[in-house]
N, C-alpha and C positions, 0 to 999 in steps of 0.2 A: 530324618528322624520324625516320627509321628507324635506330635505334642499331645494330641487327644488321647493316644494310648498311654503315654506317660502320666497324664493328668488323671485318667481313669484308674490306673494302677495305684496312684497315691491316694486319691480322694474318693473314688468310686462313682463319680458323676462328672459331667461336663457342664453342669448348670449350677448357678448360685443365685438365690433369690428369684428363681424363675427366668433368669437371663443367661444367654449363652456365654461360654468362656471368651469367645472372640470380642464380645461387647466389653467385658471387663479389661481385656488386654488393651483395647483401643482407648478406653477411659484412662487407664494407667499411663499410657503413652502420652496422651494429651495433658494429663496432670503434670507429668515429668517435664514436658516442654514448657508449660506455663511457669512452673517453679524455676526452671533454668533461665527463662527470659526475665523473670522478675529479679533474679540474682544479678544478671548482667546489667539490666537497666538501673537498678538501685546503686550499683557500684560505679556507674559512669558519673563523671564530674560535669557540672553545667558549663556551657561554652562561654558564657559571659562572666 
């Protein structure tokens, strides 16, 4: 499946604010990992 073709059909461009779609996908992935790590670590009980 060609994600660029799907994106272009929906929105008409592969850029947002002058940056490529791949950049925004990578930023979203990093943000999701950071949020999940924060949830996991804040839920952990201290050892002592």
